[in-house]
N, C-alpha and C positions, 0 to 999 in steps of 0.2 A: 272859219265857220265850223269846221269839224275838228278843231284842234284837240278836243277832249276824247277823240276816238283814235284807236291805233291805225296804222297804215293798212293793215289787213283786218277786215271786219267780218263778223258773222251775219247771218241773215237777220238775226234779232237786232243787231246794231243797225243794219241797213234800214230796218223797219222804223227804228227810233229816229234815225237821221233824216229820213224822207217823210215820216209821218204816214206810212202806208201799212196795209195789212200784209200778213205772211204770204198770201196767195199772189199779191201784186209784186212782192219782192222776188219771189221765185220766177214769176213771169218775166220780169226785167232781166234776170240772169239767163233764163232760157232763150230770150230774144236777143241775147248778146248786147244789150244796152248797158249792162253792168258786167264787167269782166270778172270771171272767176277762175280759180286755179284748179 
């Protein structure tokens, strides 16, 4: 499904992958629903 994306993605990639806005992408990271390094 996400084979065209690298193993580690940027917020911009996350937005594209999930079809969400920047605010929601950062919210997912902040809520630990998406793991970040």
